[in-house]
C-alpha positions, -999 to 999 in steps of 0.1 A, spaced: -821 628 -14 -825 597 -45 -794 579 -40 -814 547 -59 -798 555 -99 -763 542 -88 -771 516 -55 -792 496 -82 -768 484 -106 -744 461 -97 -715 459 -112 -702 431 -131 -679 423 -98 -706 422 -80 -725 397 -100 -739 359 -87 -716 341 -106 -736 319 -123 -723 302 -154 -693 291 -157 -680 318 -178 -683 342 -151 -665 316 -126 -636 318 -150 -642 354 -156 -643 360 -116 -609 331 -110 -582 352 -144 -598 382 -133 -581 380 -91 -554 358 -107 -544 389 -133 -551 415 -96 -526 394 -80 -500 391 -107 -500 357 -106 -492 359 -146 -465 386 -156 -472 418 -181 -468 409 -210 -473 371 -208 -493 349 -231 -519 333 -219 -532 301 -231 -569 287 -231 -551 254 -229 -533 258 -199 -566 279 -182 -587 257 -182 -569 228 -169 -560 256 -141 -598 263 -131 -614 233 -143 -636 245 -168 -639 241 -207 -623 260 -235 -657 284 -241 -657 298 -212 -625 305 -206 -622 325 -242 -653 345 -234 -639 349 -201 -609 364 -219 -629 384 -242 -644 405 -210 -610 410 -198 -598 424 -229 -625 447 -226 -619 455 -193 -583 469 -202 -564 436 -181 -558 416 -211 -549 421 -246 -564 411 -283 -535 404 -301 -560 381 -326 -548 352 -341 -521 353 -316 -544 345 -290 -544 371 -257 -515 384 -231 -514 404 -196 -515 438 -199 -480 452 -206 -474 477 -167 -451 509 -169 -448 537 -149 -465 566 -176 -493 534 -175 -495 542 -139 -494 579 -139 -521 579 -162 -549 559 -145 -542 572 -110 -543 609 -130 -581 603 -146 -589 589 -109 -584 619 -90 -604 640 -121 -630 618 -118 -631 606 -75 -629 640 -65 -657 650 -83 -681 619 -80 -673 623 -42 -684 664 -46 -714 644 -59 -718 618 -27 -714 644 -5 -735 668 -15 -770 640 -20 -756 615 4 -780 602 37 -777 583 67 -774 552 52 -748 565 29 -727 576 60 -739 542 79 -723 521 47 -690 539 48 -685 537 83 -692 501 80 -671 499 50 -642 512 70 -648 491 107 -645 460 78 -607 478 61 -591 481 94 -599 452 106 -591 432 77 -548 428 85 -528 442 54 -512 412 38 -476 401 37 -460 396 5 -469 368 -14 -498 361 5 -526 363 -25 -552 356 -4 -548 381 21 -540 405 -2 -575 398 -22 -595 397 12 -574 434 20 -581 452 -20 -619 441 -12 -617 454 24 -604 486 2 -624 488 -27 -655 481 -7 -640 512 15 -637 540 -12 -668 528 -31 -685 535 -6 -675 575 2 -690 573 -36 -720 553 -36 -740 582 -32 -726 599 -68 -758 598 -95 -735 598 -123 -732 562 -138 -714 562 -165 -683 577 -143 -684 557 -118 -687 523 -146 -649 544 -154 -638 547 -120 -646 515 -114 -625 506 -145 -596 524 -133 -597 507 -95 -594 476 -109 -558 487 -128 -551 504 -101 -551 474 -84 -534 453 -98 -502 479 -104 -507 483 -58 -508 443 -53 -472 446 -75 -459 464 -45 -475 442 -20 -458 409 -39 -424 432 -49 -390 436 -33 -391 466 -18 -374 478 13 -402 478 45 -392 515 52 -408 522 19 -438 501 29 -440 518 60 -473 539 59 -505 543 81 -531 533 60 -559 532 87 -549 571 97 -553 581 61 -584 564 59 -597 572 91 -595 609 80 -613 609 44 -638 593 62 -642 623 88 -637 647 66 -668 630 39 -686 625 71 -681 661 82 -693 669 43 -663 693 45 -653 692 4 -621 708 -3 -611 689 29 -622 655 21 -611 660 -20 -577 668 -7 -572 643 11 -587 617 -12 -557 632 -45 -531 630 -20 -542 595 -9 -544 583 -48 -509 600 -53 -490 588 -22 -501 555 -42 -481 560 -70 -454 571 -51 -451 545 -35 -454 516 -61 -439 541 -86 -405 531 -68 -410 490 -79 -421 507 -118 -384 519 -117 
């Protein structure tokens, strides 16, 4: 069961941050995902230079990388802006995620071994022991989203297509940006009430039992529920 193809290629987010440009990229990406900057807001390199304590060149390089990721728009001589947010964009992102991730999950279930199962279990333990963030708690949001992302990556990690993994990673970043609008947004408490632990427990159990049909159905339902909740904020 060959899982070396994907596991041997770490994403940009997983690589050690050794240069000022990489550090600036990480800091700015975290702030974009956390909603520190509003959709459509102009990103001024001089202000970002002061915020992150790095030179103008690393800031510009980070902005270029983030424009490739789609989190920032490059307007040429007019500079950079935060990517806009809309309900249509969210639904498009999540629709494509469902198609790609069900394909990845089917392949992961088919080829995953004991080590894959152990990674899923460990990631689930970390997720359920990471408290959900309160509204406006950016650092707690970072911690929970990291644990959440790690769990979903673990589910799919045994799938063999590097290209599907790369595309999905970008979609996950954009999904996270929208999901964190919900955390920071003024939604009533009843909208936020959702048994996250049970959702992930059921999904993990189906995957580890190699019940492909149920696992894919639960994954689609999980993504659809995110769309339902977050779309209320956008409308």
